[in-house]
C-alpha positions in Angstrom: -100.3 -78.9 -13.6 -98.1 -81.8 -15.8 -99.9 -80.8 -18.4 -100.1 -77.1 -18.4 -95.6 -77.7 -18.7 -96.1 -79.8 -21.4 -98.4 -77.8 -23.8 -95.7 -74.9 -22.2 -92.7 -77.1 -23.2 -94.1 -77.7 -27.0 -94.9 -73.9 -27.5 -91.8 -73.1 -26.4 -90.0 -75.9 -28.6 -92.5 -74.7 -31.5 -91.4 -70.9 -31.0 -87.3 -72.7 -30.8 -88.5 -74.5 -34.2 -87.5 -71.1 -36.9 -84.2 -70.0 -35.4 -83.2 -73.4 -35.1 -83.3 -74.5 -38.7 -82.5 -71.0 -39.6 -79.5 -71.7 -37.9 -79.1 -74.9 -39.9 -79.1 -72.8 -43.3 -76.0 -73.3 -45.6 -74.2 -70.1 -46.0 -73.5 -68.7 -49.8 -70.9 -71.8 -51.2 -68.3 -71.8 -54.2 -70.1 -73.8 -56.8 -66.3 -75.4 -57.2 -66.6 -77.4 -54.4 -68.1 -80.3 -53.9 -70.5 -79.5 -50.5 -69.6 -83.1 -49.3 -66.7 -82.5 -49.0 -65.5 -78.9 -47.9 -64.5 -79.9 -44.4 -61.8 -77.3 -44.8 -62.0 -76.2 -41.6 -61.7 -79.3 -39.7 -59.6 -81.2 -42.4 -56.7 -80.7 -44.7 -58.8 -80.5 -48.7 -58.7 -83.7 -50.0 -60.0 -83.1 -53.5 -57.3 -80.6 -54.4 -55.4 -81.9 -57.7 -52.1 -83.6 -57.0 -49.2 -83.9 -58.7 -46.1 -85.7 -58.7 -42.8 -84.0 -57.2 -40.8 -85.6 -59.8 -41.3 -88.0 -62.8 -41.5 -91.9 -62.0 -38.9 -93.6 -64.7 -41.1 -94.3 -68.1 -42.4 -97.7 -69.5 -39.8 -97.1 -72.2 -36.5 -96.4 -69.3 -37.9 -99.7 -67.3 -37.2 -101.2 -70.5 -34.5 -99.8 -71.5 -32.1 -100.4 -68.8 -33.4 -104.5 -68.6 -32.3 -104.0 -72.4 -28.8 -103.2 -70.8 -28.9 -105.5 -68.8 -29.6 -108.9 -71.2 -27.4 -107.0 -73.3 -24.7 -106.8 -71.3 -25.2 -110.2 -69.7 -25.2 -111.6 -73.0 -21.8 -110.2 -74.6 -20.3 -111.4 -70.6 -21.7 -115.2 -72.3 -20.5 -114.7 -75.5 -17.5 -113.8 -74.6 -17.7 -110.6 -76.4 -16.0 -108.1 -73.1 -13.9 -108.8 -70.9 -14.9 -109.7 -66.7 -13.6 -106.3 -65.6 -15.9 -105.1 -68.8 -18.3 -107.0 -67.8 -17.7 -106.1 -64.1 -17.3 -102.6 -64.4 -20.6 -102.4 -65.9 -22.8 -104.4 -63.5 -21.0 -101.9 -61.0 -22.6 -99.2 -62.9 -25.7 -100.2 -63.1 -25.6 -101.5 -59.4 -24.6 -98.1 -58.5 -27.0 -96.5 -60.3 -29.8 -99.2 -58.2 -29.0 -98.5 -55.0 -28.5 -94.7 -55.4 -31.2 -93.6 -56.6 -34.0 -94.5 -54.7 -31.4 -91.9 -52.0 -30.7 -89.7 -54.4 -35.0 -89.0 -55.8 -35.9 -88.6 -52.1 -33.1 -86.3 -51.2 -34.8 -84.2 -54.3 -37.7 -84.5 -53.2 -37.5 -82.6 -50.1 -34.9 -80.1 -51.5 -31.7 -80.9 -49.8 -29.2 -82.1 -53.1 
């Protein structure tokens, strides 16, 4: 009896195998999509090209700000500018430092 049950189970398994394998066949896919990363129904598409919301400071801009600070310091130490002018320009650069991140974030979030 147990032997016949095993034979029947094996026959059913063999009969069902083509149907199971047919359901596993891939559907028609867009050839431009990486098949391994296509989990659009479950996960967000991480293969999409990402662009920045705003431009980062370039190396030239960073060098320019650094040069401005260095020049300001040298002019102050040499006495070429007054203490009041030095403090005004320093406050201007510090205000830029303090507010730039918040202003950029507001621009990115569309809150201008």
